[in-house]
C-alpha angles and dihedrals in degrees: 000000000000123000091248093050090045092055089051087049092053091049088053090053093054098260108169094198112026092170093060090044089054090053092053090048093050091048093054091047090052091052091047093051097041104035104018138239095299092062091044092053091049093053091046090052090051091051093047091051089053091047091057088069105125090240090061098035095195129150127174121267109248093207120081125198117292094261136102117290090219111060119215093253091060095049115117118231110272104252099205141063103278098194092051092046093052091050091050091049089052090051091052091049092052098046091046091051093044091050092054098040093047092052093049095043088058100035113018095197099059095087124191138163133261104162098061095055091041088063095041103040097100091045089057096042095055090049094049093045099044117008120023104092117200124221113263141158089273099044140025092230134217128290114234125193108199125210100254096222088057094061093112090063093053088051090049090055092046088053093057089045090058094245093111128038131224087252090055092054090047088059098053110157090005101106097152101045097037096082090055086065097043092258138119115243113231116221120236094243136003104305119165092188090060099036102027096172095047119037119055103184131032108225100160094108104074116245098016094089093056097050092040091054092053093052093044088054090049092047090056088057087050092054091049095047091048088050091236094121134358105235095169114140094019121123137207111215124190126187109195139161129256091232089053090061088075088071109101089224089060091058102032100088103035093109090050089057093052095038089055090045091233099186087158086075126086123174121194109199110200101219101195085149093231136102124192095284106026146320117344089225107005092175097039144025119274093196090059091046093050092045090054093046096048096042089050089051091054102257129140107246125205118186115210102184114137134039128230092272088071094055093084092047090052091047092053093044100095095161100052092246093144094050091048091050094050091048089060098039112098121208093252090061091042088058091053089054088052093051097047132070132254095270091055092049092048091054099037107033104024091031095062092080133028091227091054091046090055090053091057094049111119094025119112121228088252093055091050088049090054099048101129129225113228096257091063095051113090093199094052090044093052091049090053095047093047091052092047093049091050097046116109133201099023140057113250133224122195113204103205118193113214142153118253108233091017110194094011091108119192089350093069121328108137094340125143091239097044095106091062094043107124101151135050128192124232094267092052092048091051090047089052089048092053094043091060099032094239118182094240132123119227090259094049091049096050089045089053096232114186116242124225121160121222114282091244094049120117090248096053094044090050094048094052093043093053093051093045089053088053095050103270139301129330156238089046127151125207116212105189135067136170114288119253117217115235115212120237112276090240089064095063111011107037090115087061103043090043098036094147095210095305112157117240139128122254088241091058091046092051093053093049089048091050092050089053093049090050088062094057107112096222106029100029097075090052095056115103113197110200129189134169098223095298103100093118092045089058095043095253099128091104088068092062092080096031097060107354135226114279114247122166087210098048113221118309097175139060106246117233090240096047091131093056124095086228095049120153109259124186119186141168090240094039116143106206119082105215102188101182121228095335120109089175089057096045092050090050090052089049091052091050091053095038090057100039088104089067104029097045105012088243114116112218129178115219126194113192112187121190145145101293093227090061096056122067093007092052108030099016093132091056090048090051090051089050088053089052089052089054096244122192119204146077132285113196117200100200128194084022132174132058095263103031098073091056115185100024091088139201104340094049101040112096120207102150112044093100090054092054094042090055090063094063108085099212097039112098107202124202136185104189118183097199139049092236092053089049091051094050091049093050091048092051092047095050090053092049093051106034103029105027090030095217117168099243135116129202131229114198125182116215130194131217093210119110118222137145112291117215127212117263113235116227089233091058096057096085092053091047092061092042091057107266150014141194105271100183151316121245122198135013128307130001115346113267092193136018118221119201120194140165138192119350091345091066088076089056090049091052090050090050091050091052090049093050092046089053087056092052099262112125115217137193115211121206120193108217109203095177126015089184094053091051090047094048092051088053095050092047092052091047094050093049090050090051087055091055099258121143105237138173118248112272118272095253090056090050090049093052100035124105094059139062094204117131121259134223116196120191136176138160089253136077115295092252087074098064088031089068092079096051096101092056100049112112113268113265097030112112116221125204117183127205124196148146104265117169134035122324126248138209113251143095120307091249092052094046094049091048089048095051094038101241101111123108092269092053092048092048092047090051089052093050089048092054089047094049091243098112 
């Protein structure tokens, strides 16, 4: 822009003294040229500090002009073969489209997405060809979180790489029927549970990928600082959608990433400006909004908006007409430009201003139609990725401007309905073929034939060479890790299994047990204690000094309680992850640790302890995603049960977490009443996860109520891990009633048994350690019997056989929890369940148990009713 045109521009902006403004501008330019950018930044910082004086009241604008952050003169040379890479990207686009359209032509209900990958294909390809490093014997590799709706494109690449067959692609979203045809079914989105050698991270639930990527990046720093694994040089890449950024989980950990200076983290936000139903911000600009948000959160922001075809236009634009036009064009209008042809854009966009119209002179309508947005230009994408990879001290977000449904023409490019577009007619398929110069006849295009060049072709040789240079193919998931020895239970939990009637809560017992495990030479360093700002609540403050709280900055202050034996201690090699008041963050940390055996080849054992009400009910979707990712670890729902927490009231009293936990296939949920039971379950779980390497995780509920803890007999241990065992018989002669109880309510059941025995009614008491394990065993036996197998009766039937006495079952959870075993109770035995349905209340434990009908008196009354003695 010339000085004269700049002065005119300032007048247009309302500048009262353009000459003075020009002097300031010239002065800054002189400093920049003579002393360099560092001095220029210093002066600007000084001026900014002065301008924050309350009398001025100025703060810098966080939004920069709607142009590329990296100017053309700072672009590095593109290191690849541009022509080959463009052909490969076109092949990926076609095979992804063919996969989805084929599936929906045959089975209309299968669904799938074309438009998202059409917009993101080039973003993926630059990553695959130049940046995404696979894990190999020489390097740990990068972690990549893939935009879920773009899964067909990742499958299309794996097909060219030879990792998937044409038959596999032909059975997209047909995971059950595919094996019948010798094919592998391809899951809808990234699902490690369904494709355990392929996908690493489940991202199909919007928002969970972004927060997970941040905590994975932070956990890599944790591993490095604790000298467990050197993660230096490794990156976490995440490709996400602009609409996805509306999810609170997407935004909730941005400041953690900047506070921790996670320069090993790069997000690529695919700004195709469109959600499922319409524009992300029809009346605004989502790129501007995200730039402001990320800059304010302390991220490095790179705007990747315009392709190389625009460089000449910007160079000729001496008046700033393009920047002014973009500043006043909202996304809803931008989508209209994407959906229309070159003639419309000439008349409507370039025609709005004589200066813009002059810029478009000499361009044909087709040239205008093919002006690329930045996210479709391999050269611009590479420049942005290279800058992001080289940046230090901050996480980086690349805001990549694309067109949703790019190349789909009238069938879907930029249209409101494009996200739901599953089928294309013959004309649209041929148009797509022409748009990307694909070597297909009309017949081949309309029949949706997959394209794969010969193995000795230039394209295929290039594809394989690029991946070999980056360590191999990806995504790829590893499933094995070295075994970790688990010490004998007597080494760390003797106090619990041989409690001798000592009073304690199961929470207190767990914390003591955890402290002992942390001292074990081999297992201790691999344990990751995690809390969401409740360590003191759960009696864990003694661990602060023992193992420290992880802090990437160490501790630069003297804590107020430094003289206390429980003082707060942060350290670079601290072991505890204290996540503050963020259950979403804590579960993301837990997931990173619980999957380290696969992601890093380093088995870790996370224990996340929290108020049980703030687990499955609050972050259940994240726990479900962790299950999909085959997590191994422990979730501890402390102060659990609807009547155990007492005065905290409705929002804090958990009566349903066991019900939700039971719906997750690889979650084994337990409600132990006694410290010894809890210790046996933990020991069994550690051996399942670390020695047998089974893809399970455990949920244990813990109570904050002190009561006498009995010894756990060796003979009872098998029953404890099967879900229940005979605890005792009260009274004389055969039992007239069986009482089942779990968790804190077992003590009420025992009290009821004693009360009934005193009245002359003999009782058998069964301690149920897991209602869901008993129920699952019953369902499994039933299913096998339906298939014609000869099976033993389920364990709960065996436990309750040998009597026809009625049964009362009680827990501190809703009645549906004990009700889950009803189908497997021996015929003829009547079952009555007691539970805590409804909302919680604030009161004493005794009052709450009386209110909900789960105290000793209520259990005894129920037994009398069944016996006709009421």
